[in-house]
C-alpha positions as CSV (number, residue, x, y, z in Angstrom):
1,M,141.4,119.0,210.7
2,S,142.8,116.9,213.9
3,A,146.7,117.7,216.0
4,S,147.4,116.2,219.7
5,P,145.9,117.8,222.3
6,D,150.0,117.7,223.9
7,G,152.0,120.2,223.7
8,E,155.6,122.0,225.1
9,S,155.6,124.1,228.1
10,L,155.4,127.9,226.5
11,L,158.0,128.5,229.7
12,A,160.8,126.4,228.1
13,P,163.5,128.8,227.3
14,R,163.9,127.9,223.4
15,N,159.9,128.8,223.3
16,L,159.9,131.3,225.7
17,G,163.2,133.3,224.1
18,A,160.8,133.2,220.6
19,F,157.8,134.4,222.8
20,L,159.6,137.3,223.5
21,L,161.4,138.0,220.8
22,V,158.0,137.9,218.3
23,S,156.3,140.1,221.0
24,F,158.8,142.8,220.9
25,I,159.0,142.9,217.2
26,W,155.5,143.3,216.2
27,G,155.3,145.4,219.6
28,G,157.1,148.2,217.2
29,T,155.1,147.6,214.0
30,W,151.8,149.5,215.0
31,L,153.8,152.6,214.6
32,V,155.3,151.8,211.4
33,I,152.0,150.5,210.0
34,R,150.4,154.2,210.8
35,D,152.9,155.7,208.7
36,Q,152.6,153.5,205.7
37,I,149.1,154.1,205.4
38,S,149.5,157.7,205.7
39,S,150.7,158.6,202.1
40,V,149.8,154.9,200.0
41,P,146.8,153.2,200.0
42,P,146.8,150.0,202.5
43,G,146.1,147.6,200.0
44,W,149.5,148.4,198.2
45,S,151.5,149.1,201.2
46,I,150.4,145.4,202.1
47,A,151.6,144.4,198.8
48,Y,154.7,145.4,198.9
49,R,155.6,144.2,202.3
50,F,154.9,141.0,201.5
51,I,157.0,141.3,198.1
52,V,159.8,142.2,200.7
53,A,158.5,139.4,202.9
54,S,157.9,136.0,200.2
55,A,161.2,136.6,198.7
56,G,163.2,137.0,202.2
57,M,161.0,133.9,203.3
58,F,162.2,132.0,199.9
59,L,165.8,133.1,200.7
60,L,165.8,132.0,204.5
61,A,164.3,128.3,203.0
62,R,167.3,128.4,201.3
63,V,169.3,128.9,203.7
64,R,168.1,126.8,206.0
65,G,168.2,123.7,203.6
66,E,164.2,123.5,203.3
67,P,163.2,123.0,199.3
68,F,160.7,124.9,197.1
69,R,158.7,122.1,196.6
70,L,155.7,121.7,198.8
71,A,155.2,118.1,200.3
72,P,152.0,116.5,198.7
73,G,148.5,118.4,199.8
74,G,150.5,121.7,200.5
75,W,148.8,124.0,198.1
76,P,145.3,123.9,200.0
77,F,147.0,125.6,202.7
78,V,148.7,127.9,201.0
79,A,145.9,129.5,199.3
80,A,144.2,129.3,202.9
81,L,147.2,130.9,204.8
82,G,147.5,133.5,202.1
83,I,143.4,134.3,201.8
84,F,143.4,134.8,205.8
85,Q,146.5,135.1,207.3
86,F,148.4,137.6,204.5
87,S,145.3,139.1,203.4
88,M,142.1,139.6,205.0
89,N,144.1,139.6,208.3
90,F,146.4,142.5,207.2
91,G,143.7,144.0,205.1
92,F,141.2,144.6,208.3
93,V,144.1,146.2,210.2
94,Y,145.8,147.9,208.2
95,R,142.6,150.1,207.2
96,A,141.6,150.0,210.8
97,E,144.2,151.9,211.7
98,G,142.7,154.3,209.7
99,Y,139.7,154.8,212.1
100,V,141.7,154.6,215.2
101,T,144.8,155.0,217.0
102,S,147.6,152.3,216.7
103,G,148.0,151.6,220.1
104,L,144.0,151.2,220.2
105,V,143.9,148.4,217.4
106,A,147.0,146.6,219.0
107,V,144.8,146.8,222.8
108,I,141.8,145.1,221.1
109,F,144.0,142.4,218.9
110,A,144.7,141.1,222.2
111,L,141.5,139.5,222.0
112,L,143.3,136.9,219.4
113,V,143.7,134.3,222.7
114,V,140.1,133.9,222.6
115,P,138.8,132.8,219.2
116,N,142.6,130.9,219.2
117,A,141.4,129.0,222.4
118,V,138.0,128.3,221.3
119,L,139.3,126.9,217.5
120,G,142.1,124.8,219.3
121,R,139.5,123.2,221.2
122,I,136.6,122.8,218.8
123,F,139.2,121.9,215.9
124,L,142.0,120.1,217.4
125,G,141.0,118.8,220.3
126,Q,143.3,121.2,222.4
127,P,142.2,121.2,225.9
128,I,141.5,124.6,227.4
129,R,142.5,124.2,231.1
130,R,141.4,126.1,234.0
131,E,144.5,128.1,234.4
132,F,144.4,129.0,231.0
133,V,140.9,130.6,231.8
134,I,141.6,131.9,234.9
135,G,145.2,133.9,233.7
136,S,142.6,134.8,230.4
137,S,140.1,136.0,232.6
138,I,142.8,138.4,234.9
139,A,144.3,139.5,231.6
140,A,141.0,140.5,229.6
141,V,140.5,142.9,232.2
142,G,143.9,144.6,232.3
143,V,143.2,144.6,228.4
144,A,140.1,146.4,229.5
145,M,142.0,149.0,231.4
146,L,144.6,149.4,228.5
147,F,141.6,150.3,225.9
148,A,139.6,152.5,228.5
149,Q,143.3,154.4,228.2
150,E,143.0,154.4,224.5
151,Y,140.0,155.3,224.0
152,R,139.9,158.4,226.1
153,A,143.1,159.3,224.2
154,S,142.0,158.9,220.8
155,P,140.7,162.2,218.8
156,A,138.0,159.2,216.9
157,T,134.3,160.1,217.3
158,L,132.1,157.1,218.5
159,G,131.3,155.4,214.9
160,E,135.1,155.8,213.7
161,V,136.1,153.5,217.2
162,L,133.5,151.3,216.6
163,T,134.2,150.8,212.8
164,G,137.7,150.7,213.8
165,A,136.8,147.9,216.1
166,A,134.7,146.0,213.9
167,L,137.1,145.4,211.4
168,C,140.0,144.4,214.4
169,V,137.1,142.0,215.0
170,A,137.2,140.9,211.7
171,G,141.0,141.1,211.5
172,I,141.1,138.7,214.7
173,L,139.0,136.0,213.0
174,S,141.4,135.7,210.0
175,A,144.3,135.2,212.2
176,S,142.7,133.2,214.2
177,T,141.5,130.4,211.4
178,A,144.9,130.9,209.4
179,N,146.7,130.1,213.1
180,I,144.2,126.7,213.7
181,L,145.5,126.0,210.0
182,Q,148.7,126.3,211.2
183,A,148.7,124.1,213.9
184,T,146.7,121.0,211.8
185,E,148.3,117.7,211.3
186,G,148.6,118.5,207.4
187,A,150.2,121.8,207.8
188,K,152.8,120.5,210.0
189,R,153.4,118.1,207.1
190,Q,154.1,121.1,205.0
191,P,158.2,122.4,205.4
192,L,157.3,125.6,207.7
193,L,159.3,128.2,205.8
194,T,158.9,127.1,202.4
195,L,154.4,127.0,203.1
196,L,155.0,130.6,204.4
197,A,157.0,131.4,201.4
198,W,154.2,130.8,199.1
199,S,151.4,131.7,201.1
200,M,152.9,135.2,201.7
201,L,153.6,135.1,197.6
202,C,150.1,134.3,197.3
203,G,149.1,137.5,199.7
204,V,151.1,139.5,197.5
205,A,148.9,138.4,194.4
206,I,145.5,138.6,196.5
207,N,146.3,141.9,197.6
208,A,147.9,143.6,194.1
209,V,144.4,142.5,192.9
210,F,142.1,143.8,195.3
211,A,144.1,147.1,195.4
212,L,144.2,147.4,191.5
213,L,140.4,147.0,191.6
214,T,139.8,148.9,194.6
215,E,142.5,151.7,195.2
216,G,143.7,152.6,191.6
217,P,146.9,151.7,190.2
218,P,150.2,150.8,192.2
219,Q,151.2,153.9,194.4
220,F,154.7,154.2,196.5
221,D,155.7,157.1,199.0
222,P,159.2,157.4,197.9
223,R,160.5,159.0,201.5
224,P,163.1,157.4,203.1
225,A,160.8,156.4,206.2
226,Y,158.5,154.5,204.2
227,G,160.8,152.5,202.3
228,L,162.8,151.8,205.2
229,G,159.1,150.9,207.2
230,I,158.5,148.3,204.1
231,L,162.3,146.8,205.2
232,Y,161.1,146.6,208.7
233,L,157.6,145.1,208.3
234,G,159.0,142.6,205.7
235,I,161.8,141.8,207.4
236,A,162.3,141.7,211.0
237,G,158.2,141.9,211.2
238,S,157.6,138.8,209.0
239,V,160.6,136.7,208.1
240,V,161.8,137.1,211.5
241,T,158.7,137.0,213.5
242,F,156.3,134.1,211.1
243,P,158.4,131.4,211.4
244,L,158.7,131.4,215.1
245,Y,155.3,132.6,215.8
246,Y,153.7,129.4,214.0
247,G,156.6,127.4,215.4
248,L,155.3,128.4,218.9
249,V,151.5,127.4,217.5
250,R,152.4,123.8,216.3
251,K,154.5,123.3,219.2
252,V,152.5,124.6,222.5
253,G,149.2,125.0,220.8
254,A,147.4,127.9,219.3
255,G,145.8,129.5,222.4
256,K,149.3,130.0,224.3
257,A,151.0,131.1,221.1
258,A,148.3,133.8,220.7
259,Y,149.5,135.6,224.6
260,S,152.4,137.1,222.3
261,S,148.8,139.8,221.3
262,V,148.2,140.0,225.1
263,V,152.2,141.8,225.5
264,V,152.0,143.2,221.9
265,P,150.3,146.3,223.5
266,V,152.0,147.1,226.5
267,V,155.3,146.9,224.4
268,A,153.5,149.5,221.8
269,M,152.4,151.6,224.8
270,I,156.3,151.6,225.8
271,L,157.3,152.7,222.0
272,S,154.2,155.5,222.3
273,T,156.0,156.7,225.7
274,M,159.6,156.9,223.9
275,F,158.2,158.1,220.3
276,E,154.5,159.8,221.0
277,D,154.6,161.5,224.0
278,F,152.7,159.1,225.9
279,I,152.1,159.5,229.3
280,W,151.9,156.4,232.0
281,G,148.7,157.2,234.7
282,P,148.0,154.6,237.0
283,L,145.5,153.5,234.9
284,P,147.7,152.1,232.3
285,I,149.9,151.8,234.8
286,A,147.9,149.0,236.6
287,G,146.4,147.3,233.0
288,A,150.1,146.4,232.0
289,A,150.7,144.9,235.3
290,I,147.3,142.8,236.1
291,T,148.0,141.8,232.0
292,V,151.4,140.7,232.5
293,I,150.3,138.9,235.9
294,G,147.4,137.4,234.1
295,M,149.8,136.1,231.1
296,V,151.9,134.3,233.9
297,V,149.5,132.4,235.7
298,A,147.6,131.0,232.0
299,M,151.3,129.8,230.9
300,R,151.3,128.5,233.9
301,T,149.1,125.2,232.7
302,R,150.8,122.6,232.7
303,N,150.0,119.7,230.0
304,P,148.6,116.8,230.9
305,P,150.8,113.2,231.1
306,P,151.6,111.7,227.9
307,R,148.5,109.0,227.0
308,R,149.3,105.3,227.0
309,A,149.2,103.8,223.1
310,T,146.0,101.7,223.1
311,P,147.6,98.1,220.7
312,E,145.3,98.1,217.5
313,P,143.6,94.7,217.2
C-alpha cells in the first residue's frame, strides 16, 4: 500500500467545514444507538441502518453523476471496507454500548487518532510531525479527564467497563484499518460514493447473516422513535458523513481526519446535558477545554514543501 505523504491542510475552510459537520453529526449518533439496541439486537439494527444508508448512497452517487460500476480492482476494497468498517467496527461499537454508557464509548473512541497516525506512517508513509505528537498528547490528557468523569457517572461494574472498553478497542482497530485502506492509491482510484455504496451493501449482507446465526430471525421495533433513529443513522449518520469523512482521509491524511473522534465526545456530552441531565463540573469542563486545545495544536501541523520530481533516466 502506498500514498503520498503530503496532504491538504485540515484548516482549509472547505476541509474544516466538513470536519466540523462530521463531528457534530456523529456526536449525536451515540444517544440514538443507545435507544436502538434497547429493543432490537445490535446485528439487526446495524443491518437496517445500512439498508437505508446504501440506498441513499446509491441515490447520491446517481445525483452526483458517479457510475454504479467500480473501476478495475475495486471489489477487494468493497469487501475490505464492508468487513472492517460497516460490519466489525459497528458490530463492536453497538455491542459495547450494551455494557457501558454512550458517553464512555464516545470518549474511548477518541483513541482512533492513535492507530490512524501509526498505521498511516507504516503503510502510507504519512509523517507524524512534532506538532501532531504534542497536540495528541495534550488531547489525550483531556480525553482521560472526560473518561474519568464518565466512569464515575457510569452505573456499570468494573467487569462491564472492561468488557465495553475491550469491544471499543476492537472497534477502533477495525475502523482504523478501514481508514488506512481508504487512503491507499488503489482505493482513491475508485469513485468514492460508488465504493461506499457497494461497501455498505456488503456490510448489510454480512451483518444480516451474522445476526440470523447469532440473534435469530429479523426483529423490528414498531415505535416511531426506532424507525426515525434508523433514518437518522442511515441518512445523516452515514450518507452525509462518510463521504465527507473519507474525503478528508484522502485529502488531509488518516491521522488528522481522525481528530473528529476527539471532538465527538465533547459534542456527545453537550447533547447529554440537553437530553440526559448531564451536569458539567470542573473535571469535564477542564477535560473538554484541554481536548480542544490539543486538537488545535495538532491541526496546526504544516505539510512539508513539495518534493521536486526526479527525472527518470
